[in-house]
N, C-alpha and C positions, 0 to 999 in steps of 0.2 A: 327237203333244197336237196341239189340235183350235189353228187360226189364227186368231184375232181381228181383227177389223178398228182401223188405227189403222196410225201412222205405224212409217216400218221403213225401217232400211241393207240394199242385199241387197249384200253383202258376199261376193265368191268364193273357193271353197271351197278353190282353187287357191291364195290367199294371201292371207286376209280383213283385210288390211290394205289392198288391194284394193275400190276401194263403186265400184257405179254409180252414173254419174254424166248429171244431164242437159243438154246443153252451155244456157249461157246462163242470167241472169237475168230476161230478162224474154221474152214468146211469140214464139217468133219459129217457124212451122206446117212441119213437115220437120225441122228441127232436130236434132241428133244424140243419139245414146244413148250410151254408150266409158267404158270403167276407170278406176279414177283412183284415187290414196292418198288418203289419208282427212286430211278436216277437218271443219269443226263445221258447214260452207255449206250453205246451202238447198236448193242443186242439186242435192247427192249423198244426201237422203230424198224416201221416196214416200210416199204417202198409200195405202193399199193398203181398197176400198171391195165392199162384197158387193153382187150385185146378187138380186133373186127366183130368176131360175134359177140360178144358185150357181157366173157367171161374174165377177170381179175385173174391176175399175178398179185403175188403178194409175199415181198422178198424184205427180207432180211437184209439189212444196210449192216449189220458187221461181218457174217463172214458169205455172203452174198449166196447161201441157200432158199429152197423155194417152205414156202406153207403147204402141207399136204397129209392129205390121208392116210392111215399107211399101211389101207386095205383097196380094192377095185369092190368090197362087197364087205363093205362094213356094218358092223352092228352095234349095238345099245356099247359103248365105252372102246370102240376101237384109240389108238390113240392116234394122236398130232404130230409128225416127225419133224423134220426140215431136209429135204430130196434136191439133186441137180435136178438144171431146166429138162423137161421133156415134154412129152405132144399128151401126157394121160392129164383124163378130169383126175387124179384125187389132188393136182395142182391147180386144179381152175375154180375159183370160189364166186359164187355168186353175191353182191354187196346187195341185200335186204333191205330198201328202207323204212323204218318203222315211222317216218312222221314225225315221231319225237324228236329234241333237243335237248342237250343241258350247258347252261355253262359252269365254262371253266377256266379258270386262271384268264379271264379274259373271252375266253372264244366262245362262239356259239357252237358246237360240235352237235355232227347228225349223230341217234341212235342207231344204230344198221343192226342185223343178223347176217353171219357169213354159213353162207349154206356151200358141200361139196358137193362137185362132180360126180364123182363114182360115181353114182348113176347118174342118169342120163339131166332129170329135172333142176339139181342143184335146186331143191326145197325142202326134200327129204332130206338130211343127213346133215346138220345143224355144230358150229362147232360151237363148244359146251366146255365151262368150268365143272371139272370134277365135287361131285355131290356139291355144289355151289359156294364150294370151303372160300378163306380171300384171306387164307393160311402163307406163307413164303415159302416154293414149289408146289406147289398145286400143279396136279396135270391136267394138259387142255386135249380136249378126247373130244370122239364127234358122236352125236345121238339124238336119236328121230326126233324132230321137230317140235317142240313145246312151247309154250309161252310166258318159262320159266324166265326169272331176268341172268339166270346161269345163263343163257344160250343172247345179253343184249350188250353190245359193246358201243361207245362212245369212242369216236374219230377224231383224238385229239392232233392239231397240226404240229408238225415235228423239224428239227433238220437233224446235220449230222453235228456233230461231236469232232471237235479232232484237238487232241491232246499238244499239239506243236503249235498252237496258238496260245500266246502270254496274255496272259491275265494281267487287266489294269489296276493299277498301283493307287491307292492314299486318295478312295472315291472318296466323296465330299459334295459339301454345295457354298455357294460364296453372293454376293450380294451380285459379285462385276465378274467382266473377263480380266480387272487385272490385279486379283488376289488369288492367290492359290486355294486352290479347295476343300479346307479343312475343316473349314467348320462342321459343328452336327449339331450346334446350338446356334437360335435366331428366335427374335423379338416375333411376337404375335401382329399380322397386319404386312408382312413381308411378298409378295403375291412374282416376284423376278428373282430368285432364288433359283439359279443355272446348276445345273450335276455336272463337276470337271475332274478329271482322277488326272494323275500321271502315268504316262505313256514309254514304253519298251521306243525308241531309236529305227528295234527290227518293226516296227506294226508303226510306220503314221497314216491314218490314210488316207486314200487317194483313190480315182475311180475304179480302182478290183478290190479293193479291201477299203474295213473300217470298222462303226461301235455298232453295235444295238442296245437298245436299254429296255427300261419297262420299270416301274413302278404300282407301290397301291399308299395306303392310305390308310390311321384311324386316327381318333378322337377322346380323349379322356375327357369325363363329365364335371363339370364346375360342381356340380352336389355333393360327389362322391368322390372326386379325384380317382377312380376306376378309367382303366382304359375301354374302349367299345373297342367291337372286332374289328378284325382288317379286311379292305375292299376289297373283292377283286383283283387280280395284277392285273394291267393294261396289255395289251397287245403290245408283243416287242417290236422297237420299231426300227429305221433306222437314224442316227446323229446325227446332224446336222452341225457337222465340226465347225469350231473356231478356237485357232493352237495358239498359245503361246509360250513361246518354250521347250519346257519336257511336260506344258502341259495342254487337258484339247479336255472342251468345254459343247456340252452340247446346248446349239443355241437355241433353242426352244424350253424358256423357261416353266420352271416346278411351283405351281400358285400354291404357298407356306400356309395363305388367310385361311380364317376361320372366325365361328363367329362370337365374339367372345362373351358372351353376356350369355353362354351355353352349355360350354367348352373354355378351357386351361389352359389345353394344347392340341397342337397336330403333331402327330408324327410321321413321318415321310420313309417309306424302306424303298429304298434302289437297287436295282441292278444292273449290271455294264458287263459287254463280252465284243470281245474279238469277232467278227464274222468278216470271210469268202464267201459268191459265191454261194451254195446251200450247207457249207457249216460253218460250227462256229465257236470259239471257244470256251471254257471255264469261264463262270461267273466272278465276280468281282461282289459286294453285296458292302454295304452298309447301311445303316439310320440314324434320319436326321431329324430335329423338332424343334418347329416354330411354338415357341411357350407365349405364354402372356408375363410378365416382369413387371411382378408390382411395384410400384413406387410409394415409400410411407412419407407420412408428412411427420415429424418431431419436433413437439414444443415444450418449452418446461409451464408445470401445469403449479410447483409452487412443495414445500415441501412435510412430513408428517414427522413425527414422531420414530417412523417405519424408517426412513426413508427419503429420497429427492424423487420426486415427482414429474411423467413425463407422458405428455398426451401423443398418443401413438392414430394417427388413423391413415386410411390406405387409397390407393384410385383402383386399388381390385381389393374385392371379398368374394369369399372368405380368404386369409391370408396370415403366415406365420413371419412373426417376424421377433431376431436377437440381434442384442447390441452387441458388441464384439470387444467393445475400445469404447473411450471414454479419455481423451487427451485435454491440457493443457497449457496453452505456452509449450506443445510440443512434449511433456513430457505425463505416460500413461497414467490416468488415479483408476482404472477398474481392475480388479482382479480377478475378477469371473460374469463371464455374461453371460443375460437375464431376459428372458423372453415374452414374449406375448401373440397373442390371436386377435389378431379384427376378423370379428365376426360384420359388422354393421356399425357403424358412425367411426365415432374413437374412444380405446379404452385407452385404460389409464398404467402405465410402467410403473412400481414404483423397485428404483436400487437400490437395494438397504446400504444402510448406512457402513456393516463390513465388509461390506466389497467395494467399499473404496477406498484409496490408500492416502488421503487426504481430504476436509472437507473445502472445498471451494469457494474461492474469494463472491460478497456478491453481486452480481454484472460482469463476470466470468463469462468469456467466453472457451464453451469445450465443445470439442471436435466429436461428432457421437458418427462410428463406425455398424452397422447395422448391416444382416444378410438377408434376404428375405427368402419366402416360398418353404420347396419344399427342395427337397435333393434335383429336380427340374434345372434352377436355377444354376449348381453348383461352376457348372462349363463357362458361362457367359459370365460378360463383366469382370473381368477381376476375382475368380471363383466366387461371383452372388454378395457381393457387398458392394455395398450406396457408401459414402460422409455425406453429415449434411449437420448444421452447428445448430447448437442454443445460448442460451445468454439466460442463468444463472438469475434467480430469482425466488429467493425463501420468504417474498410475501412482503406486508406491511408489518413494520417490530412492534413489536406492545408500546404505547407509551411513554411509558414507564419502564424501564430496563428493570431487567432481573437483578440482583446482586451477585456478584460473581469475584468470589476472593480467595487468596490460599488461608484453608483452615486448619486449622490445630492437625501439628502429627503429618502434615504434608500431604493436606489434600484440600479440592476442593470444594468450597461451601456455595449453596449455589439455591438464592429463596428468591420469592417472590406473593405479591399479597394474592393473586389469581391462584396460586401453587403450580408448582414444577411437577410436568406428566414426566419429561427425560431428561436424561444429561448425552452431551456424545463429544469426546472428546478426541483429536488430530494433535501426534508431535510432526507431521510431513510425510510422516512411513506409514502407521497404522493407526486405523480408529480403534476405540477401544469405547465397547458399549456402554453405555449406564443401563442403572435398573431404576425402579420406580424412585430410589431414593435419591437424596439431594449432594448426596454425598460423591466422588471418584477418584480416583486415584487419580494424585498432580506428577505430573513428568519431572524428573530435573535436569535440567543444562541446558531444555531448548522451549524455545516461546510457544507455547499452546493455542490454539482453537476449538473452543467453548459453543457449540452448535444446543439453546435450551429452546425445547417443547411445553410452552403452557398450556393448564388445562382449558384455555381457553382456543387450542387450539394455532395460536399466533406461534412466531414462529425468532429466537434471537441469536443473533452470531456474534460473539466479543473474541478479541485477542488477545491471551493472557502475556505479559512481557514471559521470560524462564526466570524461573528462581533459583538464586547463585547459592546453591551447595552439596554436599557431598553426594555423587551415588550411592544407590539404594540399592538393600531387598526389600523388597514389596509384597505382601502379601492378601492378598483378596477373597472376602465370599458372602454372602449375602446377608447385609447388613452390618457388616464391619471392614475392618486393611488394618493393618501394623506395618509397618515399614524402620530398617535399621540401616542406618551407616555406613557406609563405608571406614575406619579408624587403622590404623597402622596400632600394633600390638606396644603394652606393658607392662611390666611386671604384676604377676595376678594377685592377687590378693586374695578372698570370703568366695569362695564358689559353693552354690547353691544348684540343686538339679531337678527339675519336675519330670520324671517319663510319663509318657502315656501307655498302657495295656493295648496292643493291636492284634492282638488273635480275631479269629474269623467270628465277629458278632453285630450286631447293626447297633448303629449309633445316632440316638433321638433326632440327631440335627444335622442331619447329611440329609445332601437332596438327591441323591441318584439312591434309593430303596438297593438297588443289583450291586454300587457297586463296594467293597468291604475290604479291609487289608490282606487277604490273601493274598488278592490280586497286586504286587506291588513289587517290579523290578528287583533284580538282585543288587545292591549295593544301597548306599545313605547318600544323600545331598546337607552337608553341613552350610548352615546360610549364618555367618558370624557379621555381626554390626557393635557399632556404640550407640548411647541413650547418654547425648551431651546433658551435663549435670546432674546425672543421676535418677536413675528409674521411680518413674513416682510410683501413688497407687496406683493414680490409674492404667498409666502404664504393665501394674500385671496384669488389671482386670482384663485391661486387650491381649496379655501375651498366654494367660489363661483358658478366657475364649477360643484364641489361636486353636492350642492347643486341645480343648473341648471337640471342637467344629471336625478339625479332626479332616476331611477333607477344603483343602484352598485351592486357588488359583497362583502359583510363586513364579513374581517376575524379579530376574538374577542381572542387575547392574553392567551385565558381558552379553545380553540380549536373550537366553533362556528362556522364556517361556513355558510353564510342565504345568498339570497337575497334579498333586504329590499331598502322602499319608503324614500328617505332621505328630514324630511321634514322638516330641518330650523338649525342651530346652535347657539349657545349665546359666547361668546367673552369676557373670563374675563384676564384685564390686573392687572397682579402681578408685583412684586416684582424684581426675576428676571427669569420669565419664563411665560410667559401667558398662562392662560389655554383653551379650547376651548372643548366644548360638542355638539354633535351628538346629533340630535331629527333622530328616527330609525322605520318606521312600516315594520313589515315583509310581503314579499309576497306571497302570498298562494301557487302560484308555477313558 
């Protein structure tokens, strides 16, 4: 391809990021020429002009000096320097086309060799990279002609940089020119994304000055969620400007669409700069994304012993969904998020009973807020969340309802001929997990919702009226419970104390073998309450079992819930009731 006069960068074929550079921004005769990594400085740009005899002058765009061989009688390794204009052959070069081209940032660049006219033929002594090295400050010299890459260079078109030109601000894109261009994420399928930016009043585009822009793209694989390589930059092109207020838009839209069956996102990187005549300013850069914005269909599937089961399907897979909020009548009932990944079809997502503040009514409308995808979606549509609603349905209740009643010791007695798998209760503030046993702790002073799952898979929901009684201390462990009502004291009578040795030894009946009495907090807790009508033999067995158990869950009537190590109890017989004081130490984990 024919070589035109103009401004070029000389990039070595050894490594095209390395540019032939002139030393100094001010003219100093004899200053050096060397190889250096690219930046947009004018000392890395050379103006090629052709004289009438076909010889070329190569002039540095920064200091105005000419590239020259240091000697009129060169030998291998003769230095290349910069010099003021004269008529000697050392300042003149033979631009020899190799017939090859390279694509560089959207430009098709000819590959050339530069022969020095220190001798008459201009084909013996060639511009050469010292030692074919590509390190910063590698010297440029002339050597006898050879076929090495160190003597071959790509001519990349360039323009002068001006530090006086302002840099565009707030570069982004928008769907139209009625909105400020601050969007960095957009839905897939957008074909009319307009690049825009804020401009200073000192640089309003007119016939003498304007803006240039270039773009490049890359795609994210749907199957691997990894980004592919960037495309080559498009060539710098003049902007067809549209002004609104202090915003300037490129009227030529950028295509943000892509094949969503193969890719899940397209990333567009844009650069814009001020330009006038043959000079340009520093670039403003921004990276913007068009992404697949998946939507979930969430429906009530039923309930199990583990929790409420939701069906989640997606209009785009694979996709990740996290339920972040569940509200009933404006009140939040979810204590922490739950997640599911949809790979194909629909998946079941269980919201555990333990993550619900209350058990919603059968038929209640629940507003579900979910986030979707990955971090790609975090900056769009209100932080990447959507709302939907589901109607609670626990399925078909058993034809014969379970028997749910207040049992001995202020517990719930739950039974059914089909067998009870689990029982869950709620007092409107917290959910208490049941065990495989059919008896759970009954709270005091509040109505109670009970959810029972039977062995045949059916679910039953019942509301129990509050039992009116005094607040109580409650102790629960696997297979047992014990409660003490609060009473005001009377004069003491006979005292009986039972203490447990709590040195560091294994307890046969405790649940976690790694927990022992050494790991308790300093200080102790005393729970004092009354047994109306006097203590029975059954009560004594329960107390002894409590102490023998050692590690239990303690709930105080004042809201404290703690894992404790029971160290003993004291029984005081009174006139109308017996008083019991249980001593405990809190377990550290």
